[in-house]
Predicted model as a PDB file, atoms N, CA, C, CB and O in Angstrom, pLDDT in the B-factor column:
MODEL        1                                                                  
ATOM      1  N   LEU A   1      54.878  14.373-119.841  1.00 83.00           N  
ATOM      2  CA  LEU A   1      55.573  13.141-119.495  1.00 83.00           C  
ATOM      3  C   LEU A   1      55.343  12.459-118.219  1.00 83.00           C  
ATOM      4  CB  LEU A   1      56.870  13.373-119.547  1.00 83.00           C  
ATOM      5  O   LEU A   1      54.933  11.301-118.133  1.00 83.00           O  
ATOM      6  N   ILE A   2      55.620  13.213-117.246  1.00 88.00           N  
ATOM      7  CA  ILE A   2      55.578  12.942-115.785  1.00 88.00           C  
ATOM      8  C   ILE A   2      54.235  12.340-115.620  1.00 88.00           C  
ATOM      9  CB  ILE A   2      55.795  14.252-114.848  1.00 88.00           C  
ATOM     10  O   ILE A   2      54.099  11.187-115.211  1.00 88.00           O  
ATOM     11  N   PHE A   3      53.031  13.273-115.999  1.00 89.00           N  
ATOM     12  CA  PHE A   3      51.819  12.881-115.538  1.00 89.00           C  
ATOM     13  C   PHE A   3      51.398  11.464-116.371  1.00 89.00           C  
ATOM     14  CB  PHE A   3      50.787  14.127-115.730  1.00 89.00           C  
ATOM     15  O   PHE A   3      50.722  10.575-115.853  1.00 89.00           O  
ATOM     16  N   SER A   4      51.865  11.422-117.605  1.00 87.00           N  
ATOM     17  CA  SER A   4      51.628  10.399-118.342  1.00 87.00           C  
ATOM     18  C   SER A   4      52.146   9.022-117.973  1.00 87.00           C  
ATOM     19  CB  SER A   4      52.025  10.735-119.460  1.00 87.00           C  
ATOM     20  O   SER A   4      51.509   7.997-118.213  1.00 87.00           O  
ATOM     21  N   PHE A   5      53.431   9.045-117.328  1.00 89.00           N  
ATOM     22  CA  PHE A   5      54.288   7.998-116.747  1.00 89.00           C  
ATOM     23  C   PHE A   5      53.453   7.652-115.434  1.00 89.00           C  
ATOM     24  CB  PHE A   5      55.910   8.527-116.445  1.00 89.00           C  
ATOM     25  O   PHE A   5      53.323   6.439-115.271  1.00 89.00           O  
ATOM     26  N   LYS A   6      52.927   8.364-114.573  1.00 91.00           N  
ATOM     27  CA  LYS A   6      52.207   8.125-113.533  1.00 91.00           C  
ATOM     28  C   LYS A   6      51.290   7.707-113.668  1.00 91.00           C  
ATOM     29  CB  LYS A   6      52.020   8.827-112.916  1.00 91.00           C  
ATOM     30  O   LYS A   6      51.051   6.810-112.859  1.00 91.00           O  
ATOM     31  N   GLU A   7      50.231   7.990-114.645  1.00 91.00           N  
ATOM     32  CA  GLU A   7      48.887   7.634-114.838  1.00 91.00           C  
ATOM     33  C   GLU A   7      49.204   6.082-115.566  1.00 91.00           C  
ATOM     34  CB  GLU A   7      47.975   8.877-115.837  1.00 91.00           C  
ATOM     35  O   GLU A   7      48.371   5.197-115.370  1.00 91.00           O  
ATOM     36  N   SER A   8      50.225   5.831-116.267  1.00 90.00           N  
ATOM     37  CA  SER A   8      50.496   4.281-116.843  1.00 90.00           C  
ATOM     38  C   SER A   8      50.815   3.453-115.513  1.00 90.00           C  
ATOM     39  CB  SER A   8      51.956   4.166-118.047  1.00 90.00           C  
ATOM     40  O   SER A   8      50.277   2.370-115.282  1.00 90.00           O  
ATOM     41  N   PHE A   9      51.581   3.957-114.804  1.00 90.00           N  
ATOM     42  CA  PHE A   9      52.035   3.132-113.677  1.00 90.00           C  
ATOM     43  C   PHE A   9      50.695   2.755-112.748  1.00 90.00           C  
ATOM     44  CB  PHE A   9      53.216   3.993-112.796  1.00 90.00           C  
ATOM     45  O   PHE A   9      50.510   1.659-112.218  1.00 90.00           O  
ATOM     46  N   PHE A  10      49.995   3.663-112.688  1.00 92.00           N  
ATOM     47  CA  PHE A  10      48.725   3.353-111.861  1.00 92.00           C  
ATOM     48  C   PHE A  10      47.902   2.225-112.530  1.00 92.00           C  
ATOM     49  CB  PHE A  10      47.784   4.677-111.716  1.00 92.00           C  
ATOM     50  O   PHE A  10      47.426   1.230-111.985  1.00 92.00           O  
ATOM     51  N   LYS A  11      47.843   2.567-113.722  1.00 91.00           N  
ATOM     52  CA  LYS A  11      46.728   1.516-114.583  1.00 91.00           C  
ATOM     53  C   LYS A  11      47.409   0.177-114.759  1.00 91.00           C  
ATOM     54  CB  LYS A  11      46.290   2.098-116.264  1.00 91.00           C  
ATOM     55  O   LYS A  11      46.697  -0.796-115.006  1.00 91.00           O  
ATOM     56  N   ALA A  12      48.800   0.023-114.649  1.00 89.00           N  
ATOM     57  CA  ALA A  12      49.460  -1.216-114.787  1.00 89.00           C  
ATOM     58  C   ALA A  12      49.486  -1.982-113.421  1.00 89.00           C  
ATOM     59  CB  ALA A  12      50.868  -0.978-115.329  1.00 89.00           C  
ATOM     60  O   ALA A  12      49.436  -3.211-113.372  1.00 89.00           O  
ATOM     61  N   LEU A  13      49.571  -1.163-112.295  1.00 90.00           N  
ATOM     62  CA  LEU A  13      49.805  -1.905-111.022  1.00 90.00           C  
ATOM     63  C   LEU A  13      48.438  -1.982-110.533  1.00 90.00           C  
ATOM     64  CB  LEU A  13      50.831  -1.204-109.961  1.00 90.00           C  
ATOM     65  O   LEU A  13      48.136  -3.045-109.989  1.00 90.00           O  
ATOM     66  N   TYR A  14      47.558  -1.090-110.611  1.00 93.00           N  
ATOM     67  CA  TYR A  14      46.120  -1.205-110.025  1.00 93.00           C  
ATOM     68  C   TYR A  14      45.586  -2.620-109.892  1.00 93.00           C  
ATOM     69  CB  TYR A  14      45.117  -0.435-110.913  1.00 93.00           C  
ATOM     70  O   TYR A  14      45.278  -3.121-108.810  1.00 93.00           O  
ATOM     71  N   PRO A  15      45.493  -3.267-111.140  1.00 93.00           N  
ATOM     72  CA  PRO A  15      45.072  -4.732-110.804  1.00 93.00           C  
ATOM     73  C   PRO A  15      45.665  -5.534-109.603  1.00 93.00           C  
ATOM     74  CB  PRO A  15      45.380  -5.541-111.967  1.00 93.00           C  
ATOM     75  O   PRO A  15      44.961  -6.210-108.853  1.00 93.00           O  
ATOM     76  N   HIS A  16      47.003  -5.406-109.484  1.00 90.00           N  
ATOM     77  CA  HIS A  16      47.679  -6.073-108.473  1.00 90.00           C  
ATOM     78  C   HIS A  16      47.291  -5.413-107.133  1.00 90.00           C  
ATOM     79  CB  HIS A  16      49.182  -6.053-108.732  1.00 90.00           C  
ATOM     80  O   HIS A  16      46.829  -6.111-106.231  1.00 90.00           O  
ATOM     81  N   VAL A  17      47.437  -4.315-107.008  1.00 91.00           N  
ATOM     82  CA  VAL A  17      47.197  -3.696-105.796  1.00 91.00           C  
ATOM     83  C   VAL A  17      45.704  -3.822-105.229  1.00 91.00           C  
ATOM     84  CB  VAL A  17      47.575  -2.301-105.970  1.00 91.00           C  
ATOM     85  O   VAL A  17      45.496  -4.211-104.079  1.00 91.00           O  
ATOM     86  N   GLY A  18      44.668  -3.461-106.123  1.00 91.00           N  
ATOM     87  CA  GLY A  18      43.395  -3.699-105.620  1.00 91.00           C  
ATOM     88  C   GLY A  18      42.723  -2.947-105.100  1.00 91.00           C  
ATOM     89  O   GLY A  18      41.590  -3.205-104.695  1.00 91.00           O  
ATOM     90  N   ARG A  19      43.597  -1.279-104.956  1.00 92.00           N  
ATOM     91  CA  ARG A  19      43.085   0.094-104.300  1.00 92.00           C  
ATOM     92  C   ARG A  19      43.701   0.985-104.955  1.00 92.00           C  
ATOM     93  CB  ARG A  19      43.325   0.353-102.815  1.00 92.00           C  
ATOM     94  O   ARG A  19      44.852   0.888-105.380  1.00 92.00           O  
ATOM     95  N   TYR A  20      42.834   2.075-105.095  1.00 92.00           N  
ATOM     96  CA  TYR A  20      43.324   3.458-105.546  1.00 92.00           C  
ATOM     97  C   TYR A  20      44.434   3.868-104.609  1.00 92.00           C  
ATOM     98  CB  TYR A  20      42.138   4.581-105.533  1.00 92.00           C  
ATOM     99  O   TYR A  20      44.471   3.581-103.412  1.00 92.00           O  
ATOM    100  N   PHE A  21      45.366   4.594-105.294  1.00 93.00           N  
ATOM    101  CA  PHE A  21      46.824   5.159-104.825  1.00 93.00           C  
ATOM    102  C   PHE A  21      46.794   6.499-105.329  1.00 93.00           C  
ATOM    103  CB  PHE A  21      48.201   4.335-105.433  1.00 93.00           C  
ATOM    104  O   PHE A  21      45.963   6.936-106.125  1.00 93.00           O  
ATOM    105  N   ASN A  22      47.702   7.092-104.844  1.00 92.00           N  
ATOM    106  CA  ASN A  22      48.052   8.529-105.476  1.00 92.00           C  
ATOM    107  C   ASN A  22      49.095   8.706-106.099  1.00 92.00           C  
ATOM    108  CB  ASN A  22      48.142   9.506-104.661  1.00 92.00           C  
ATOM    109  O   ASN A  22      50.042   8.058-105.653  1.00 92.00           O  
ATOM    110  N   PHE A  23      49.373   9.548-107.260  1.00 91.00           N  
ATOM    111  CA  PHE A  23      50.593   9.810-107.861  1.00 91.00           C  
ATOM    112  C   PHE A  23      51.821   9.867-106.996  1.00 91.00           C  
ATOM    113  CB  PHE A  23      50.470  10.974-108.523  1.00 91.00           C  
ATOM    114  O   PHE A  23      52.890   9.405-107.395  1.00 91.00           O  
ATOM    115  N   ASP A  24      51.674  10.455-105.759  1.00 94.00           N  
ATOM    116  CA  ASP A  24      52.688  10.483-104.818  1.00 94.00           C  
ATOM    117  C   ASP A  24      53.151   8.984-104.503  1.00 94.00           C  
ATOM    118  CB  ASP A  24      52.188  11.243-103.560  1.00 94.00           C  
ATOM    119  O   ASP A  24      54.223   8.923-103.902  1.00 94.00           O  
ATOM    120  N   ALA A  25      52.606   7.905-104.766  1.00 95.00           N  
ATOM    121  CA  ALA A  25      53.144   6.620-104.584  1.00 95.00           C  
ATOM    122  C   ALA A  25      54.642   6.250-105.161  1.00 95.00           C  
ATOM    123  CB  ALA A  25      52.168   5.750-105.176  1.00 95.00           C  
ATOM    124  O   ALA A  25      55.457   5.467-104.673  1.00 95.00           O  
ATOM    125  N   ILE A  26      54.752   7.047-106.337  1.00 95.00           N  
ATOM    126  CA  ILE A  26      56.426   6.845-107.018  1.00 95.00           C  
ATOM    127  C   ILE A  26      56.835   8.576-106.857  1.00 95.00           C  
ATOM    128  CB  ILE A  26      56.488   6.113-109.228  1.00 95.00           C  
ATOM    129  O   ILE A  26      56.211   9.632-106.752  1.00 95.00           O  
ATOM    130  N   ALA A  27      58.075   8.196-106.902  1.00 96.00           N  
ATOM    131  CA  ALA A  27      58.691   9.672-107.053  1.00 96.00           C  
ATOM    132  C   ALA A  27      59.596   9.719-108.176  1.00 96.00           C  
ATOM    133  CB  ALA A  27      59.513  10.162-105.770  1.00 96.00           C  
ATOM    134  O   ALA A  27      60.623   9.055-108.034  1.00 96.00           O  
ATOM    135  N   ILE A  28      59.446  10.387-109.326  1.00 95.00           N  
ATOM    136  CA  ILE A  28      60.322  10.288-110.454  1.00 95.00           C  
ATOM    137  C   ILE A  28      61.652  11.171-110.142  1.00 95.00           C  
ATOM    138  CB  ILE A  28      59.538  10.788-111.791  1.00 95.00           C  
ATOM    139  O   ILE A  28      61.554  12.285-109.627  1.00 95.00           O  
ATOM    140  N   ASP A  29      62.925  10.581-110.498  1.00 94.00           N  
ATOM    141  CA  ASP A  29      64.157  11.209-109.941  1.00 94.00           C  
ATOM    142  C   ASP A  29      65.077  11.454-111.209  1.00 94.00           C  
ATOM    143  CB  ASP A  29      64.902  10.225-108.778  1.00 94.00           C  
ATOM    144  O   ASP A  29      65.959  12.313-111.200  1.00 94.00           O  
ATOM    145  N   ASP A  30      64.822  10.670-112.263  1.00 94.00           N  
ATOM    146  CA  ASP A  30      65.702  10.873-113.388  1.00 94.00           C  
ATOM    147  C   ASP A  30      64.859  10.606-114.726  1.00 94.00           C  
ATOM    148  CB  ASP A  30      66.990   9.895-113.267  1.00 94.00           C  
ATOM    149  O   ASP A  30      64.279   9.528-114.857  1.00 94.00           O  
ATOM    150  N   ILE A  31      64.791  11.649-115.775  1.00 94.00           N  
ATOM    151  CA  ILE A  31      64.414  11.536-117.013  1.00 94.00           C  
ATOM    152  C   ILE A  31      65.501  11.714-117.891  1.00 94.00           C  
ATOM    153  CB  ILE A  31      63.425  12.353-117.275  1.00 94.00           C  
ATOM    154  O   ILE A  31      66.169  12.747-117.931  1.00 94.00           O  
ATOM    155  N   ASP A  32      65.729  10.494-118.758  1.00 94.00           N  
ATOM    156  CA  ASP A  32      66.726  10.399-119.777  1.00 94.00           C  
ATOM    157  C   ASP A  32      66.043  10.463-121.049  1.00 94.00           C  
ATOM    158  CB  ASP A  32      67.553   9.165-119.667  1.00 94.00           C  
ATOM    159  O   ASP A  32      65.549   9.482-121.606  1.00 94.00           O  
ATOM    160  N   LEU A  33      66.025  11.865-121.573  1.00 88.00           N  
ATOM    161  CA  LEU A  33      65.153  11.949-122.954  1.00 88.00           C  
ATOM    162  C   LEU A  33      66.220  11.138-124.023  1.00 88.00           C  
ATOM    163  CB  LEU A  33      64.785  13.836-123.521  1.00 88.00           C  
ATOM    164  O   LEU A  33      65.619  10.255-124.636  1.00 88.00           O  
ATOM    165  N   PRO A  34      67.341  11.220-124.299  1.00 90.00           N  
ATOM    166  CA  PRO A  34      67.966  10.596-125.259  1.00 90.00           C  
ATOM    167  C   PRO A  34      67.984   9.004-125.130  1.00 90.00           C  
ATOM    168  CB  PRO A  34      69.248  11.159-125.301  1.00 90.00           C  
ATOM    169  O   PRO A  34      68.338   8.354-126.114  1.00 90.00           O  
ATOM    170  N   ASN A  35      67.729   8.554-124.316  1.00 92.00           N  
ATOM    171  CA  ASN A  35      67.466   7.064-124.125  1.00 92.00           C  
ATOM    172  C   ASN A  35      66.044   6.788-123.791  1.00 92.00           C  
ATOM    173  CB  ASN A  35      68.346   6.474-123.003  1.00 92.00           C  
ATOM    174  O   ASN A  35      65.675   5.614-123.749  1.00 92.00           O  
ATOM    175  N   GLN A  36      65.268   7.687-123.566  1.00 90.00           N  
ATOM    176  CA  GLN A  36      63.850   7.353-123.480  1.00 90.00           C  
ATOM    177  C   GLN A  36      63.520   6.757-122.125  1.00 90.00           C  
ATOM    178  CB  GLN A  36      63.456   6.383-124.592  1.00 90.00           C  
ATOM    179  O   GLN A  36      62.534   6.022-122.071  1.00 90.00           O  
ATOM    180  N   THR A  37      64.172   6.965-121.102  1.00 93.00           N  
ATOM    181  CA  THR A  37      63.848   6.111-119.731  1.00 93.00           C  
ATOM    182  C   THR A  37      63.406   7.133-118.736  1.00 93.00           C  
ATOM    183  CB  THR A  37      65.216   5.239-119.078  1.00 93.00           C  
ATOM    184  O   THR A  37      63.627   8.338-118.862  1.00 93.00           O  
ATOM    185  N   VAL A  38      62.742   6.560-117.698  1.00 94.00           N  
ATOM    186  CA  VAL A  38      62.146   7.417-116.509  1.00 94.00           C  
ATOM    187  C   VAL A  38      62.885   6.590-115.308  1.00 94.00           C  
ATOM    188  CB  VAL A  38      60.235   7.422-116.401  1.00 94.00           C  
ATOM    189  O   VAL A  38      62.680   5.376-115.324  1.00 94.00           O  
ATOM    190  N   GLY A  39      63.634   7.051-114.374  1.00 95.00           N  
ATOM    191  CA  GLY A  39      63.959   6.530-113.067  1.00 95.00           C  
ATOM    192  C   GLY A  39      62.854   6.895-111.984  1.00 95.00           C  
ATOM    193  O   GLY A  39      62.469   8.055-111.836  1.00 95.00           O  
ATOM    194  N   PHE A  40      62.348   5.785-111.206  1.00 95.00           N  
ATOM    195  CA  PHE A  40      61.587   6.495-110.278  1.00 95.00           C  
ATOM    196  C   PHE A  40      61.882   5.415-108.941  1.00 95.00           C  
ATOM    197  CB  PHE A  40      59.858   6.730-110.832  1.00 95.00           C  
ATOM    198  O   PHE A  40      62.556   4.391-109.057  1.00 95.00           O  
ATOM    199  N   CYS A  41      61.388   5.759-107.969  1.00 96.00           N  
ATOM    200  CA  CYS A  41      61.173   5.239-106.418  1.00 96.00           C  
ATOM    201  C   CYS A  41      59.968   4.990-105.806  1.00 96.00           C  
ATOM    202  CB  CYS A  41      61.663   6.091-105.535  1.00 96.00           C  
ATOM    203  O   CYS A  41      59.187   5.935-105.696  1.00 96.00           O  
ATOM    204  N   VAL A  42      59.688   4.007-105.424  1.00 95.00           N  
ATOM    205  CA  VAL A  42      58.372   3.840-104.887  1.00 95.00           C  
ATOM    206  C   VAL A  42      58.451   4.355-103.547  1.00 95.00           C  
ATOM    207  CB  VAL A  42      57.875   2.414-104.920  1.00 95.00           C  
ATOM    208  O   VAL A  42      59.521   4.366-102.939  1.00 95.00           O  
ATOM    209  N   GLN A  43      57.360   4.789-103.043  1.00 96.00           N  
ATOM    210  CA  GLN A  43      57.228   5.676-101.995  1.00 96.00           C  
ATOM    211  C   GLN A  43      56.260   4.867-100.899  1.00 96.00           C  
ATOM    212  CB  GLN A  43      56.616   7.124-102.556  1.00 96.00           C  
ATOM    213  O   GLN A  43      56.307   5.326 -99.757  1.00 96.00           O  
ATOM    214  N   GLU A  44      55.611   4.011-101.060  1.00 95.00           N  
ATOM    215  CA  GLU A  44      54.747   3.483-100.280  1.00 95.00           C  
ATOM    216  C   GLU A  44      54.466   2.040-100.604  1.00 95.00           C  
ATOM    217  CB  GLU A  44      53.653   4.255-100.302  1.00 95.00           C  
ATOM    218  O   GLU A  44      54.860   1.547-101.661  1.00 95.00           O  
ATOM    219  N   ALA A  45      53.725   1.292 -99.622  1.00 93.00           N  
ATOM    220  CA  ALA A  45      53.664  -0.043 -99.716  1.00 93.00           C  
ATOM    221  C   ALA A  45      52.420  -0.307-100.947  1.00 93.00           C  
ATOM    222  CB  ALA A  45      53.359  -0.684 -98.146  1.00 93.00           C  
ATOM    223  O   ALA A  45      51.315   0.206-100.773  1.00 93.00           O  
ATOM    224  N   LEU A  46      52.701  -1.135-102.177  1.00 91.00           N  
ATOM    225  CA  LEU A  46      51.763  -1.206-103.260  1.00 91.00           C  
ATOM    226  C   LEU A  46      51.643  -2.509-103.392  1.00 91.00           C  
ATOM    227  CB  LEU A  46      52.112  -0.545-104.512  1.00 91.00           C  
ATOM    228  O   LEU A  46      50.511  -2.976-103.261  1.00 91.00           O  
ATOM    229  N   HIS A  47      52.791  -3.429-103.686  1.00 87.00           N  
ATOM    230  CA  HIS A  47      52.596  -4.836-103.905  1.00 87.00           C  
ATOM    231  C   HIS A  47      54.200  -5.355-103.660  1.00 87.00           C  
ATOM    232  CB  HIS A  47      51.884  -5.177-105.537  1.00 87.00           C  
ATOM    233  O   HIS A  47      55.165  -4.591-103.674  1.00 87.00           O  
ATOM    234  N   ASP A  48      54.267  -6.773-103.442  1.00 88.00           N  
ATOM    235  CA  ASP A  48      55.358  -7.289-102.968  1.00 88.00           C  
ATOM    236  C   ASP A  48      56.592  -6.887-104.087  1.00 88.00           C  
ATOM    237  CB  ASP A  48      55.086  -8.853-102.721  1.00 88.00           C  
ATOM    238  O   ASP A  48      57.733  -6.620-103.709  1.00 88.00           O  
ATOM    239  N   SER A  49      56.220  -6.886-105.381  1.00 84.00           N  
ATOM    240  CA  SER A  49      57.155  -6.583-105.995  1.00 84.00           C  
ATOM    241  C   SER A  49      57.536  -5.216-106.255  1.00 84.00           C  
ATOM    242  CB  SER A  49      57.037  -7.154-106.880  1.00 84.00           C  
ATOM    243  O   SER A  49      58.373  -4.911-107.105  1.00 84.00           O  
ATOM    244  N   CYS A  50      57.009  -4.513-105.629  1.00 86.00           N  
ATOM    245  CA  CYS A  50      57.520  -2.990-105.602  1.00 86.00           C  
ATOM    246  C   CYS A  50      57.244  -2.466-104.138  1.00 86.00           C  
ATOM    247  CB  CYS A  50      56.668  -1.969-106.780  1.00 86.00           C  
ATOM    248  O   CYS A  50      56.244  -1.822-103.819  1.00 86.00           O  
ATOM    249  N   PRO A  51      58.245  -2.822-103.315  1.00 93.00           N  
ATOM    250  CA  PRO A  51      58.410  -2.375-101.723  1.00 93.00           C  
ATOM    251  C   PRO A  51      58.731  -1.104-101.732  1.00 93.00           C  
ATOM    252  CB  PRO A  51      59.512  -3.106-100.852  1.00 93.00           C  
ATOM    253  O   PRO A  51      59.240  -0.623-102.744  1.00 93.00           O  
ATOM    254  N   PRO A  52      58.476  -0.294-100.544  1.00 96.00           N  
ATOM    255  CA  PRO A  52      58.755   1.151-100.466  1.00 96.00           C  
ATOM    256  C   PRO A  52      60.245   1.270-100.454  1.00 96.00           C  
ATOM    257  CB  PRO A  52      58.104   1.841 -99.193  1.00 96.00           C  
ATOM    258  O   PRO A  52      60.934   0.671 -99.628  1.00 96.00           O  
ATOM    259  N   GLY A  53      60.767   2.107-101.445  1.00 96.00           N  
ATOM    260  CA  GLY A  53      62.376   2.314-101.333  1.00 96.00           C  
ATOM    261  C   GLY A  53      62.881   1.738-102.577  1.00 96.00           C  
ATOM    262  O   GLY A  53      63.977   2.093-103.010  1.00 96.00           O  
ATOM    263  N   SER A  54      62.178   0.893-103.169  1.00 94.00           N  
ATOM    264  CA  SER A  54      62.631   0.327-104.377  1.00 94.00           C  
ATOM    265  C   SER A  54      62.743   0.866-105.562  1.00 94.00           C  
ATOM    266  CB  SER A  54      62.059  -0.520-104.601  1.00 94.00           C  
ATOM    267  O   SER A  54      61.771   1.428-106.067  1.00 94.00           O  
ATOM    268  N   ARG A  55      63.901   0.786-106.179  1.00 94.00           N  
ATOM    269  CA  ARG A  55      64.060   1.658-107.411  1.00 94.00           C  
ATOM    270  C   ARG A  55      63.768   0.900-108.726  1.00 94.00           C  
ATOM    271  CB  ARG A  55      65.522   2.231-107.478  1.00 94.00           C  
ATOM    272  O   ARG A  55      64.126  -0.273-108.832  1.00 94.00           O  
ATOM    273  N   HIS A  56      63.186   1.477-109.639  1.00 92.00           N  
ATOM    274  CA  HIS A  56      62.678   1.080-111.132  1.00 92.00           C  
ATOM    275  C   HIS A  56      63.134   1.739-112.314  1.00 92.00           C  
ATOM    276  CB  HIS A  56      61.296   1.244-111.251  1.00 92.00           C  
ATOM    277  O   HIS A  56      63.682   2.839-112.257  1.00 92.00           O  
ATOM    278  N   ARG A  57      62.982   1.265-113.138  1.00 92.00           N  
ATOM    279  CA  ARG A  57      63.186   2.220-114.548  1.00 92.00           C  
ATOM    280  C   ARG A  57      62.114   1.730-115.341  1.00 92.00           C  
ATOM    281  CB  ARG A  57      64.726   2.053-115.460  1.00 92.00           C  
ATOM    282  O   ARG A  57      61.763   0.563-115.512  1.00 92.00           O  
ATOM    283  N   GLY A  58      61.508   3.085-115.931  1.00 91.00           N  
ATOM    284  CA  GLY A  58      60.635   2.573-117.086  1.00 91.00           C  
ATOM    285  C   GLY A  58      61.016   3.045-118.278  1.00 91.00           C  
ATOM    286  O   GLY A  58      62.078   3.666-118.336  1.00 91.00           O  
ATOM    287  N   PHE A  59      60.300   2.864-119.352  1.00 89.00           N  
ATOM    288  CA  PHE A  59      60.656   3.085-120.762  1.00 89.00           C  
ATOM    289  C   PHE A  59      59.569   3.618-121.491  1.00 89.00           C  
ATOM    290  CB  PHE A  59      61.102   1.876-121.420  1.00 89.00           C  
ATOM    291  O   PHE A  59      58.454   3.104-121.587  1.00 89.00           O  
ATOM    292  N   PHE A  60      59.998   4.800-122.060  1.00 86.00           N  
ATOM    293  CA  PHE A  60      58.837   5.429-123.018  1.00 86.00           C  
ATOM    294  C   PHE A  60      59.325   5.622-124.606  1.00 86.00           C  
ATOM    295  CB  PHE A  60      58.387   7.029-122.393  1.00 86.00           C  
ATOM    296  O   PHE A  60      60.503   5.591-124.964  1.00 86.00           O  
ATOM    297  N   GLN A  61      58.428   5.781-125.289  1.00 81.00           N  
ATOM    298  CA  GLN A  61      58.854   5.788-126.768  1.00 81.00           C  
ATOM    299  C   GLN A  61      57.841   6.938-127.571  1.00 81.00           C  
ATOM    300  CB  GLN A  61      58.656   4.099-127.463  1.00 81.00           C  
ATOM    301  O   GLN A  61      56.617   6.863-127.684  1.00 81.00           O  
ATOM    302  N   LEU A  62      58.809   8.097-128.124  1.00 74.00           N  
ATOM    303  CA  LEU A  62      57.799   8.856-128.580  1.00 74.00           C  
ATOM    304  C   LEU A  62      57.864   8.561-130.036  1.00 74.00           C  
ATOM    305  CB  LEU A  62      57.914  10.322-128.197  1.00 74.00           C  
ATOM    306  O   LEU A  62      58.854   7.985-130.489  1.00 74.00           O  
ATOM    307  N   ASN A  63      56.953   8.889-130.738  1.00 69.00           N  
ATOM    308  CA  ASN A  63      57.056   8.565-132.141  1.00 69.00           C  
ATOM    309  C   ASN A  63      56.612   9.943-132.919  1.00 69.00           C  
ATOM    310  CB  ASN A  63      56.082   7.226-132.515  1.00 69.00           C  
ATOM    311  O   ASN A  63      56.438  10.948-132.231  1.00 69.00           O  
ATOM    312  N   LEU A  64      56.433  10.006-134.285  1.00 63.00           N  
ATOM    313  CA  LEU A  64      56.211  11.248-135.092  1.00 63.00           C  
ATOM    314  C   LEU A  64      54.680  11.704-134.936  1.00 63.00           C  
ATOM    315  CB  LEU A  64      56.585  10.967-136.682  1.00 63.00           C  
ATOM    316  O   LEU A  64      54.334  12.805-135.363  1.00 63.00           O  
ATOM    317  N   ASP A  65      53.842  10.901-134.362  1.00 65.00           N  
ATOM    318  CA  ASP A  65      52.580  11.211-134.074  1.00 65.00           C  
ATOM    319  C   ASP A  65      52.324  11.960-132.764  1.00 65.00           C  
ATOM    320  CB  ASP A  65      51.891  10.061-134.114  1.00 65.00           C  
ATOM    321  O   ASP A  65      51.319  12.629-132.523  1.00 65.00           O  
ATOM    322  N   SER A  66      53.397  11.752-131.927  1.00 60.00           N  
ATOM    323  CA  SER A  66      53.382  12.416-130.676  1.00 60.00           C  
ATOM    324  C   SER A  66      52.829  11.784-129.880  1.00 60.00           C  
ATOM    325  CB  SER A  66      52.904  13.532-130.614  1.00 60.00           C  
ATOM    326  O   SER A  66      52.525  12.322-128.814  1.00 60.00           O  
ATOM    327  N   ILE A  67      52.471  10.258-130.157  1.00 58.00           N  
ATOM    328  CA  ILE A  67      52.052   9.117-128.993  1.00 58.00           C  
ATOM    329  C   ILE A  67      53.087   8.606-128.422  1.00 58.00           C  
ATOM    330  CB  ILE A  67      51.288   7.905-129.453  1.00 58.00           C  
ATOM    331  O   ILE A  67      54.111   8.268-129.015  1.00 58.00           O  
ATOM    332  N   CYS A  68      52.816   8.487-126.821  1.00 61.00           N  
ATOM    333  CA  CYS A  68      53.810   8.309-125.799  1.00 61.00           C  
ATOM    334  C   CYS A  68      53.314   6.751-125.515  1.00 61.00           C  
ATOM    335  CB  CYS A  68      53.745   9.511-124.418  1.00 61.00           C  
ATOM    336  O   CYS A  68      52.138   6.468-125.286  1.00 61.00           O  
ATOM    337  N   THR A  69      54.451   5.736-125.569  1.00 60.00           N  
ATOM    338  CA  THR A  69      54.307   4.236-124.971  1.00 60.00           C  
ATOM    339  C   THR A  69      55.080   4.369-123.771  1.00 60.00           C  
ATOM    340  CB  THR A  69      54.904   2.942-125.945  1.00 60.00           C  
ATOM    341  O   THR A  69      56.043   5.135-123.737  1.00 60.00           O  
ATOM    342  N   PHE A  70      54.632   3.487-122.504  1.00 61.00           N  
ATOM    343  CA  PHE A  70      55.401   3.389-121.577  1.00 61.00           C  
ATOM    344  C   PHE A  70      55.738   1.784-121.183  1.00 61.00           C  
ATOM    345  CB  PHE A  70      54.811   4.196-120.564  1.00 61.00           C  
ATOM    346  O   PHE A  70      54.912   0.875-121.268  1.00 61.00           O  
ATOM    347  N   TYR A  71      56.818   1.672-120.835  1.00 60.00           N  
ATOM    348  CA  TYR A  71      57.147   0.194-120.379  1.00 60.00           C  
ATOM    349  C   TYR A  71      58.019   0.546-118.764  1.00 60.00           C  
ATOM    350  CB  TYR A  71      58.347  -0.756-121.811  1.00 60.00           C  
ATOM    351  O   TYR A  71      58.723   1.511-118.466  1.00 60.00           O  
ATOM    352  N   VAL A  72      57.665  -0.530-118.039  1.00 63.00           N  
ATOM    353  CA  VAL A  72      58.195  -0.400-116.739  1.00 63.00           C  
ATOM    354  C   VAL A  72      58.996  -1.925-116.551  1.00 63.00           C  
ATOM    355  CB  VAL A  72      56.892  -0.051-115.571  1.00 63.00           C  
ATOM    356  O   VAL A  72      58.491  -3.043-116.659  1.00 63.00           O  
ATOM    357  N   HIS A  73      60.345  -1.584-116.249  1.00 61.00           N  
ATOM    358  CA  HIS A  73      61.185  -2.623-115.998  1.00 61.00           C  
ATOM    359  C   HIS A  73      61.843  -2.512-114.416  1.00 61.00           C  
ATOM    360  CB  HIS A  73      62.281  -2.594-117.163  1.00 61.00           C  
ATOM    361  O   HIS A  73      62.174  -1.467-113.856  1.00 61.00           O  
ATOM    362  N   ASN A  74      61.924  -3.776-113.915  1.00 55.00           N  
ATOM    363  CA  ASN A  74      62.486  -3.568-112.515  1.00 55.00           C  
ATOM    364  C   ASN A  74      64.070  -3.357-112.654  1.00 55.00           C  
ATOM    365  CB  ASN A  74      62.138  -4.903-111.521  1.00 55.00           C  
ATOM    366  O   ASN A  74      64.758  -3.168-111.651  1.00 55.00           O  
TER     367      ASN A  74                                                      
ENDMDL                                                                          
END                                                                             
């Protein structure tokens, strides 16, 4: 779940950042399985919408086929 979330974050933000960044650019500090959310904090300057120290919450959805879908919300 953590790897998939960080990979999804990278793929979503890369077009805006315009450079590669590592998985340690965000720190996941909360996984809420019943509500299917992930809380994370940005660790480095990536984009104006995600300054270092900013906190965000992502949403994931598990279905019966074990496919995971992620959504990030500020």
